[in-house]
N, CA, C and O of each residue as an XYZ file, in Angstrom:
636
protein
N     -29.811    -15.567      0.108
C     -29.297    -14.240     -0.684
C     -30.313    -13.444     -1.094
O     -31.352    -13.952     -1.514
N     -30.143    -12.081     -1.024
C     -31.176    -11.074     -1.322
C     -31.107    -11.146     -2.880
O     -30.050    -11.236     -3.504
N     -32.334    -11.096     -3.432
C     -32.849    -10.887     -4.875
C     -32.060     -9.836     -5.316
O     -31.980     -8.760     -4.723
N     -31.394    -10.155     -6.482
C     -30.741     -9.135     -7.207
C     -29.219     -8.986     -6.915
O     -28.478     -8.415     -7.715
N     -28.810     -9.480     -5.828
C     -27.541     -9.150     -5.452
C     -26.431    -10.088     -6.162
O     -25.254     -9.739     -6.244
N     -26.930    -11.329     -6.673
C     -26.099    -12.219     -7.477
C     -25.740    -11.477     -8.777
O     -24.620    -11.655     -9.256
N     -26.546    -10.728     -9.326
C     -26.430    -10.140    -10.695
C     -25.866     -8.849    -10.736
O     -25.417     -8.374    -11.779
N     -25.865     -8.170     -9.493
C     -25.234     -6.863     -9.321
C     -23.983     -6.792     -9.096
O     -23.538     -7.048     -7.977
N     -23.094     -6.386    -10.255
C     -21.712     -6.302    -10.174
C     -21.066     -5.340     -9.339
O     -19.913     -5.517     -8.945
N     -21.772     -4.289     -9.035
C     -21.482     -3.212     -8.026
C     -21.257     -3.843     -6.703
O     -20.680     -3.174     -5.847
N     -21.640     -5.046     -6.434
C     -21.482     -5.629     -5.052
C     -20.164     -6.251     -5.057
O     -19.873     -6.901     -4.053
N     -19.303     -6.171     -6.015
C     -17.783     -6.732     -5.917
C     -16.803     -5.554     -6.251
O     -16.794     -4.870     -7.274
N     -15.998     -5.473     -5.181
C     -15.101     -4.335     -5.220
C     -14.031     -4.582     -6.226
O     -13.449     -5.665     -6.175
N     -13.693     -3.684     -7.159
C     -12.490     -3.854     -7.994
C     -11.770     -2.650     -8.101
O     -12.253     -1.589     -7.707
N     -10.463     -2.748     -8.689
C      -9.647     -1.667     -8.900
C     -10.186     -0.867     -9.950
O     -11.084     -1.379    -10.618
N      -9.805      0.310    -10.229
C     -10.282      1.281    -11.264
C      -9.079      1.411    -12.062
O      -7.967      1.526    -11.548
N      -9.297      1.395    -13.378
C      -8.305      1.588    -14.459
C      -8.632      2.500    -15.462
O      -9.825      2.772    -15.598
N      -7.785      3.039    -16.210
C      -8.017      3.875    -17.432
C      -7.356      3.086    -18.445
O      -6.169      2.785    -18.322
N      -8.124      2.694    -19.544
C      -7.802      2.019    -20.722
C      -7.415      3.116    -21.832
O      -8.162      4.073    -22.038
N      -6.344      2.953    -22.460
C      -5.990      3.922    -23.525
C      -5.502      3.234    -24.673
O      -4.916      2.155    -24.587
N      -5.719      3.808    -25.709
C      -5.285      3.293    -27.167
C      -5.062      4.513    -28.100
O      -5.733      5.539    -27.985
N      -4.104      4.357    -29.016
C      -4.049      5.150    -30.020
C      -5.014      4.972    -31.306
O      -5.043      3.892    -31.895
N      -5.721      5.954    -31.677
C      -6.621      5.941    -32.790
C      -6.017      5.856    -34.213
O      -4.818      6.053    -34.411
N      -6.810      5.584    -35.098
C      -6.223      5.639    -36.571
C      -5.553      7.000    -36.874
O      -4.577      7.082    -37.620
N      -6.072      7.974    -36.316
C      -5.617      9.284    -36.691
C      -4.612      9.769    -35.689
O      -4.257     10.948    -35.706
N      -4.102      8.847    -34.751
C      -2.915      9.130    -33.991
C      -3.195      9.884    -32.645
O      -2.295     10.378    -31.967
N      -4.468      9.925    -32.334
C      -4.942     10.550    -31.193
C      -4.881      9.546    -29.986
O      -4.912      8.354    -30.291
N      -4.799      9.865    -28.687
C      -4.988      8.941    -27.630
C      -6.356      9.070    -27.109
O      -6.787     10.179    -26.795
N      -7.128      7.910    -26.987
C      -8.421      7.695    -26.448
C      -8.253      7.088    -25.296
O      -7.414      6.190    -25.216
N      -9.049      7.481    -24.147
C      -8.994      6.724    -22.975
C     -10.440      6.754    -22.327
O     -11.251      7.668    -22.474
N     -10.608      5.700    -21.649
C     -11.960      5.596    -20.848
C     -11.612      4.879    -19.468
O     -10.721      4.032    -19.405
N     -12.376      5.275    -18.358
C     -12.247      4.450    -17.159
C     -13.006      3.075    -17.322
O     -14.051      2.978    -17.966
N     -12.391      2.027    -16.684
C     -13.062      0.782    -16.865
C     -12.659     -0.033    -15.712
O     -11.481      0.025    -15.359
N     -13.579     -0.870    -15.005
C     -13.102     -1.766    -13.869
C     -13.269     -3.129    -14.411
O     -13.093     -4.062    -13.628
N     -13.630     -3.417    -15.816
C     -13.646     -4.510    -16.467
C     -12.205     -5.195    -16.951
O     -11.988     -5.503    -18.123
N     -11.374     -5.362    -15.997
C      -9.896     -5.567    -16.019
C      -9.581     -6.853    -15.211
O      -9.915     -7.017    -14.037
N      -8.824     -7.845    -16.055
C      -8.410     -9.061    -15.235
C      -7.117     -9.608    -15.833
O      -6.930     -9.754    -17.041
N      -6.159     -9.923    -14.773
C      -5.072    -10.763    -15.068
C      -5.411    -12.153    -15.524
O      -6.245    -12.735    -14.832
N      -4.896    -12.825    -16.612
C      -5.373    -14.093    -17.183
C      -4.216    -15.175    -16.957
O      -4.478    -16.287    -16.498
N      -3.051    -14.820    -17.271
C      -1.930    -15.764    -17.358
C      -0.681    -15.197    -16.966
O      -0.565    -14.002    -17.238
N       0.358    -15.787    -16.356
C       1.537    -15.414    -15.988
C       2.547    -16.009    -17.241
O       3.597    -15.409    -17.468
N       2.251    -16.973    -17.879
C       3.269    -17.590    -18.818
C       2.476    -17.933    -19.926
O       1.823    -18.965    -19.767
N       2.333    -17.281    -21.146
C       2.713    -16.025    -21.371
C       1.825    -14.870    -20.575
O       0.655    -15.070    -20.249
N       2.390    -13.893    -20.362
C       1.679    -12.818    -19.446
C       0.489    -12.278    -20.321
O       0.698    -11.717    -21.397
N      -0.732    -12.469    -19.818
C      -1.906    -12.127    -20.543
C      -2.907    -11.389    -19.508
O      -3.058    -11.725    -18.333
N      -3.593    -10.272    -20.192
C      -4.486     -9.675    -19.532
C      -5.827     -9.451    -20.297
O      -5.799     -9.555    -21.523
N      -6.831     -9.194    -19.760
C      -7.942     -8.919    -20.719
C      -8.812     -7.661    -20.075
O      -8.890     -7.460    -18.863
N      -9.458     -6.844    -21.099
C     -10.407     -6.088    -20.748
C     -11.567     -6.115    -21.377
O     -11.518     -6.214    -22.603
N     -12.862     -6.036    -20.730
C     -14.051     -6.362    -21.242
C     -14.918     -5.042    -21.314
O     -15.181     -4.215    -20.441
N     -15.285     -5.123    -22.696
C     -16.021     -3.626    -23.044
C     -17.118     -3.978    -23.760
O     -17.035     -4.869    -24.606
N     -18.296     -3.314    -23.507
C     -19.707     -3.096    -24.154
C     -19.425     -2.285    -25.365
O     -18.304     -1.890    -25.683
N     -20.610     -2.051    -26.067
C     -20.778     -1.121    -27.131
C     -20.247      0.291    -26.680
O     -20.890      1.034    -25.939
N     -19.007      0.585    -27.202
C     -18.510      2.016    -26.779
C     -17.578      2.443    -27.763
O     -17.259      1.603    -28.604
N     -17.053      3.630    -27.834
C     -16.000      4.262    -28.615
C     -14.743      3.438    -28.575
O     -14.131      3.055    -29.572
N     -14.386      3.180    -27.201
C     -13.079      2.431    -27.072
C     -13.134      1.080    -27.760
O     -12.148      0.644    -28.355
N     -14.403      0.342    -27.674
C     -14.506     -0.994    -28.340
C     -14.311     -0.856    -29.713
O     -13.748     -1.738    -30.360
N     -14.776      0.299    -30.275
C     -14.620      0.440    -31.854
C     -13.142      0.784    -32.264
O     -12.687      0.378    -33.334
N     -12.453      1.491    -31.446
C     -10.946      1.650    -31.592
C     -10.127      0.515    -31.405
O      -9.069      0.408    -32.024
N     -10.561     -0.436    -30.522
C      -9.617     -1.841    -30.347
C     -10.131     -2.756    -31.383
O      -9.387     -3.703    -31.639
N     -11.312     -2.674    -32.075
C     -11.562     -3.467    -33.123
C     -10.611     -3.151    -34.330
O     -10.139     -3.984    -35.103
N     -10.425     -1.840    -34.347
C      -9.578     -1.513    -35.479
C      -8.186     -1.310    -35.295
O      -7.446     -1.020    -36.235
N      -7.750     -1.465    -33.983
C      -6.240     -1.444    -33.639
C      -5.727     -2.730    -33.207
O      -6.362     -3.779    -33.317
N      -4.560     -2.627    -32.711
C      -3.933     -3.870    -32.135
C      -3.186     -3.714    -30.852
O      -2.386     -4.572    -30.479
N      -3.443     -2.595    -30.152
C      -2.863     -2.578    -28.803
C      -3.793     -1.577    -27.992
O      -4.557     -0.768    -28.520
N      -3.597     -1.771    -26.529
C      -4.243     -1.067    -25.570
C      -3.115     -0.990    -24.437
O      -2.137     -1.735    -24.376
N      -3.411     -0.005    -23.594
C      -2.559      0.335    -22.452
C      -3.520      0.269    -21.216
O      -4.700      0.569    -21.390
N      -3.119     -0.073    -20.097
C      -3.893     -0.070    -18.755
C      -3.119      0.586    -17.835
O      -1.960      0.242    -17.608
N      -3.795      1.731    -17.149
C      -3.177      2.403    -16.034
C      -3.979      2.107    -14.872
O      -5.128      2.548    -14.881
N      -3.565      1.404    -13.813
C      -4.221      1.285    -12.608
C      -4.086      2.506    -11.679
O      -3.016      2.933    -11.247
N      -5.323      3.021    -11.424
C      -5.307      4.408    -10.683
C      -4.950      4.140     -9.281
O      -5.095      3.048     -8.731
N      -4.429      5.304     -8.687
C      -3.983      5.328     -7.273
C      -5.298      5.860     -6.468
O      -6.247      6.279     -7.132
N      -5.355      5.848     -5.235
C      -6.441      6.548     -4.375
C      -6.545      7.966     -4.574
O      -7.570      8.535     -4.198
N      -5.619      8.607     -5.116
C      -5.749     10.039     -5.121
C      -6.199     10.460     -6.681
O      -6.058     11.611     -7.096
N      -6.645      9.594     -7.325
C      -7.042      9.867     -8.802
C      -8.588      9.625     -9.291
O      -8.947      9.316    -10.428
N      -9.326      9.823     -8.257
C     -10.711      9.746     -8.252
C     -11.174     10.795     -9.391
O     -11.962     10.386    -10.243
N     -10.799     11.888     -9.432
C     -11.028     12.874    -10.512
C     -10.638     12.428    -12.051
O     -11.407     12.577    -13.001
N      -9.513     11.941    -12.130
C      -9.181     11.049    -13.277
C     -10.079     10.143    -13.779
O     -10.437     10.129    -14.956
N     -10.527      9.248    -12.773
C     -11.337      8.367    -13.035
C     -12.693      8.861    -13.692
O     -13.206      8.349    -14.687
N     -13.204      9.970    -12.956
C     -14.441     10.870    -13.464
C     -14.252     11.438    -14.796
O     -15.172     11.491    -15.612
N     -13.052     11.870    -15.030
C     -12.816     12.441    -16.164
C     -12.826     11.514    -17.349
O     -13.451     11.894    -18.339
N     -12.231     10.375    -17.380
C     -12.226      9.314    -18.445
C     -13.503      8.576    -18.337
O     -13.773      7.828    -19.276
N     -14.373      8.663    -17.304
C     -15.652      8.125    -17.231
C     -16.776      8.860    -17.837
O     -17.951      8.510    -17.721
N     -16.375      9.874    -18.477
C     -17.319     10.669    -19.096
C     -17.770     12.149    -18.568
O     -18.644     12.840    -19.091
N     -17.102     12.439    -17.587
C     -17.330     13.881    -16.984
C     -15.921     14.544    -16.984
O     -15.224     14.567    -15.969
N     -15.495     15.142    -18.303
C     -14.341     15.658    -18.474
C     -14.114     17.029    -17.719
O     -14.848     18.014    -17.802
N     -12.954     16.911    -16.962
C     -12.742     18.241    -16.056
C     -11.230     18.563    -16.057
O     -10.771     19.504    -15.409
N     -10.437     17.689    -16.860
C      -9.004     17.850    -16.609
C      -8.284     17.922    -18.029
O      -8.871     17.494    -19.023
N      -6.982     18.478    -18.115
C      -6.216     18.303    -19.386
C      -5.269     17.399    -18.819
O      -4.640     17.662    -17.794
N      -5.137     16.169    -19.569
C      -4.257     15.109    -19.302
C      -3.064     15.192    -20.199
O      -3.213     15.286    -21.417
N      -1.943     15.163    -19.666
C      -0.731     14.835    -20.742
C      -0.333     13.383    -20.364
O       0.030     13.096    -19.223
N      -0.424     12.425    -21.439
C      -0.344     11.219    -21.271
C       1.393     11.017    -21.205
O       2.237     11.752    -21.718
N       1.601      9.807    -20.420
C       3.245      9.595    -20.335
C       3.274      8.275    -21.392
O       2.579      7.268    -21.254
N       4.196      8.508    -22.426
C       4.270      7.400    -23.498
C       5.433      6.496    -23.064
O       6.379      6.945    -22.417
N       5.345      5.273    -23.418
C       6.506      4.198    -23.225
C       6.293      3.356    -24.402
O       5.515      2.405    -24.323
N       6.931      3.627    -25.516
C       6.892      2.992    -26.814
C       5.607      3.210    -27.530
O       5.204      4.346    -27.780
N       5.010      2.219    -27.836
C       3.604      2.158    -28.437
C       2.604      2.505    -27.596
O       1.429      2.491    -27.964
N       2.996      2.864    -26.334
C       1.678      2.911    -25.216
C       1.696      4.141    -24.550
O       2.737      4.715    -24.231
N       0.300      4.659    -24.281
C       0.145      5.837    -23.505
C      -0.460      5.680    -22.250
O      -1.568      5.144    -22.214
N       0.128      6.090    -21.118
C      -0.495      5.882    -19.815
C      -0.832      7.300    -19.101
O      -0.408      8.404    -19.443
N      -1.626      7.019    -18.119
C      -2.107      8.241    -17.241
C      -1.092      8.456    -16.134
O      -0.956      7.510    -15.358
N      -0.391      9.488    -15.938
C       0.644      9.808    -14.979
C       0.008      9.594    -13.638
O      -1.202      9.790    -13.531
N       0.711      9.211    -12.618
C       0.336      9.023    -11.264
C      -0.294      7.631    -10.884
O      -0.574      7.385     -9.711
N      -0.518      6.703    -11.923
C      -1.089      5.659    -11.607
C      -0.174      4.535    -10.768
O       1.018      4.738    -10.535
N      -0.755      3.534    -10.418
C       0.075      2.488     -9.722
C       0.813      1.447    -10.604
O       1.884      0.948    -10.261
N       0.213      1.168    -11.690
C       0.710      0.159    -12.491
C       0.494      0.613    -14.050
O      -0.535      1.223    -14.337
N       1.264      0.377    -14.844
C       1.234      0.640    -16.325
C       1.502     -0.562    -17.112
O       2.627     -1.058    -17.057
N       0.493     -1.140    -17.917
C       0.580     -2.340    -18.638
C       0.231     -2.020    -20.010
O      -0.852     -1.544    -20.347
N       1.324     -2.340    -20.892
C       0.846     -2.252    -22.396
C       0.808     -3.513    -22.995
O       1.726     -4.326    -22.886
N      -0.350     -3.729    -23.702
C      -0.541     -4.951    -24.411
C      -0.789     -5.060    -25.956
O      -1.416     -4.151    -26.500
N      -0.370     -6.034    -26.633
C      -0.654     -6.293    -27.877
C      -1.954     -7.347    -28.009
O      -1.865     -8.509    -27.612
N      -2.985     -6.882    -28.522
C      -4.104     -7.627    -28.691
C      -3.941     -9.048    -29.493
O      -3.653     -9.061    -30.690
N      -4.121    -10.079    -28.832
C      -3.912    -11.379    -29.372
C      -5.259    -12.162    -29.621
O      -5.185    -13.181    -30.308
N      -6.260    -11.845    -29.213
C      -7.653    -12.287    -29.488
C      -8.809    -11.583    -28.907
O      -8.688    -10.899    -27.891
N      -9.939    -11.737    -29.534
C     -11.198    -10.985    -29.244
C     -12.229    -11.916    -29.100
O     -12.417    -12.687    -30.041
N     -13.011    -12.005    -27.999
C     -14.032    -12.971    -27.872
C     -15.398    -12.329    -27.321
O     -15.610    -11.836    -26.213
N     -16.264    -12.478    -28.420
C     -17.708    -11.842    -27.856
C     -18.121    -12.680    -26.726
O     -17.871    -13.885    -26.717
N     -18.725    -12.107    -25.800
C     -19.295    -12.539    -24.525
C     -20.574    -11.759    -24.029
O     -20.495    -10.814    -23.244
N     -21.645    -12.187    -24.500
C     -22.779    -11.556    -24.145
C     -22.925    -10.127    -24.866
O     -22.898    -10.048    -26.094
N     -23.070     -9.088    -24.103
C     -23.153     -7.921    -24.640
C     -21.858     -7.080    -24.539
O     -21.828     -5.856    -24.668
N     -20.771     -7.892    -24.287
C     -19.373     -7.288    -24.241
C     -18.591     -8.029    -25.255
O     -19.080     -8.971    -25.879
N     -17.286     -7.579    -25.435
C     -16.197     -8.253    -26.006
C     -15.177     -8.317    -24.993
O     -15.121     -7.415    -24.157
N     -14.246     -9.418    -24.966
C     -13.276     -9.593    -24.265
C     -12.004     -9.482    -25.025
O     -11.723    -10.354    -25.847
N     -11.232     -8.498    -24.815
C      -9.987     -8.147    -25.400
C      -8.643     -8.804    -24.781
O      -8.086     -8.227    -23.847
N      -8.208     -9.818    -25.218
C      -7.251    -10.644    -24.672
C      -5.876     -9.881    -25.013
O      -5.673     -9.755    -26.221
N      -4.946     -9.378    -24.195
C      -3.701     -8.842    -24.567
C      -2.605     -9.489    -24.005
O      -2.585     -9.899    -22.844
N      -1.564     -9.605    -24.915
C      -0.242    -10.160    -24.239
C       0.684     -8.761    -23.886
O       0.956     -7.847    -24.665
N       1.066     -8.900    -22.487
C       1.768     -7.944    -21.853
C       3.141     -7.703    -22.724
O       3.863     -8.666    -22.982
N       3.447     -6.476    -23.132
C       4.718     -6.073    -23.769
C       5.403     -5.078    -22.866
O       6.607     -4.826    -22.916
N       4.560     -4.549    -22.058
C       5.357     -3.304    -21.113
C       4.620     -3.491    -19.759
O       3.411     -3.676    -19.619
N       5.465     -3.418    -18.888
C       4.879     -3.488    -17.301
C       5.741     -2.649    -16.398
O       6.915     -2.969    -16.212
N       5.265     -1.701    -15.888
C       6.008     -0.740    -14.738
C       4.818     -0.618    -13.680
O       3.617     -0.780    -13.894
N       5.410     -0.315    -12.573
C       4.619     -0.257    -11.394
C       5.318      0.392    -10.189
O       6.542      0.508    -10.129
N       4.467      0.810     -9.230
C       5.001      1.569     -8.003
C       4.057      1.171     -6.771
O       2.928      0.726     -6.977
N       4.552      1.344     -5.529
C       3.766      1.185     -4.369
C       2.738      2.256     -4.248
O       2.965      3.287     -4.882
N       1.586      2.186     -3.505
C       0.617      3.050     -3.299
C      -0.600      2.384     -3.016
O      -0.707      1.168     -3.179
N      -1.738      3.258     -2.507
C      -2.972      2.908     -2.168
C      -3.741      2.837     -3.611
O      -3.540      3.723     -4.441
N      -4.559      1.836     -3.854
C      -5.367      1.827     -5.166
C      -6.674      2.476     -4.904
O      -7.178      2.581     -3.785
N      -7.226      2.937     -6.099
C      -8.616      3.582     -6.030
C      -9.635      2.410     -6.460
O      -9.468      1.789     -7.509
N     -10.667      2.160     -5.607
C     -11.581      1.139     -5.743
C     -12.909      1.572     -6.144
O     -13.347      2.671     -5.804
N     -13.563      0.753     -6.852
C     -14.877      0.912     -7.228
C     -15.860     -0.144     -6.492
O     -15.730     -1.363     -6.607
N     -16.821      0.468     -5.752
C     -17.869     -0.417     -4.920
C     -19.301      0.080     -4.975
O     -19.502      1.294     -4.996
N     -20.174     -0.667     -4.997
C     -21.618     -0.026     -5.078
C     -21.854      1.290     -5.506
O     -22.424      2.234     -4.960
N     -21.191      1.138     -6.806
C     -21.456      2.510     -7.705
C     -20.735      3.735     -7.593
O     -21.016      4.743     -8.243
N     -19.563      3.625     -6.554
C     -18.904      4.869     -6.391
C     -17.444      4.478     -6.132
O     -17.216      3.304     -5.839
N     -16.396      5.389     -6.218
C     -15.282      5.202     -5.960
C     -14.978      5.229     -4.363
O     -15.547      5.988     -3.578
N     -13.888      4.179     -3.978
C     -13.599      4.295     -2.613
C     -12.092      4.185     -2.596
O     -11.407      4.103     -3.616
N     -11.633      4.189     -1.374
C     -10.250      3.923     -1.073
C     -10.110      2.815      0.081
O     -10.964      2.656      0.953
N      -8.938      2.076     -0.023
C      -8.776      1.159      0.850
C      -8.126      1.697      2.058
O      -7.035      2.258      1.959
N      -8.736      1.560      3.215
C      -8.193      1.953      4.658
C      -7.855      0.746      5.413
O      -8.650      0.132      6.124
N      -6.511      0.414      5.199
C      -5.869     -0.746      5.945
C      -4.478     -0.342      6.904
O      -3.429      0.083      6.420
N      -4.646     -0.502      7.905
C      -3.546     -0.091      8.798
C      -3.092     -1.248      9.343
O      -2.742     -1.213     10.523
N      -3.008     -2.495      8.601
C      -2.445     -3.633      9.051
C      -0.931     -3.674      9.392
O      -0.182     -3.182      8.549
N      -0.417     -4.163     10.448
C       0.717     -4.323     10.605
C       0.903     -5.915     11.057
O      -0.078     -6.659     11.092
N       2.299     -6.399     11.416
C       2.530     -7.723     11.570
C       1.962     -7.989     12.973
O       1.625     -9.148     13.212
N       1.812     -7.039     13.949
C       1.311     -7.495     15.304
C      -0.092     -7.841     15.268
O      -0.543     -8.457     16.234
N      -0.973     -7.494     14.151
C      -2.344     -7.919     14.311
C      -2.410     -9.351     13.952
O      -3.536     -9.848     13.981
N      -1.505    -10.044     13.647
C      -1.491    -11.542     13.328
C      -1.111    -12.320     14.505
O      -0.139    -11.971     15.174
N      -1.825    -13.378     14.817
C      -1.595    -14.124     16.128
C      -0.823    -15.243     15.698
O      -1.067    -15.742     14.599
N       0.084    -15.702     16.433
C       1.152    -16.847     15.945
C       0.856    -17.937     16.956
O       1.477    -18.999     16.919
């Protein structure tokens, strides 16, 4: 194993999400994150992992967050919520949750627990809203966004 690879999280391909929450002032705050993980099917639980950031402060004060899983066409959206604002985003609301239009999955969660973990906090959320559509995901690998290029059909499998 090459030195440093085991501790370099950029060497693990992940999906790209935008986490959103409503602030105490009633505004929607969003950030790009790849620290997202499904945890349990029953009850349906997911978690987001955040270091010291504005979103973490909002989640400490609030009780809900939403996750939009980005599609391959949303790299600019990823950059926008990753600190390089370039868009005017109109969020799509579903009850208490606000999502980025055009995503592949829309998950709304009520925070049920917070766990300090090193220099991050894990925000465990029980899923209260779920919607999705088919499409190609936006991926993050080796420090940049990628898309999945797979043209597999059943005829590539040998029986």
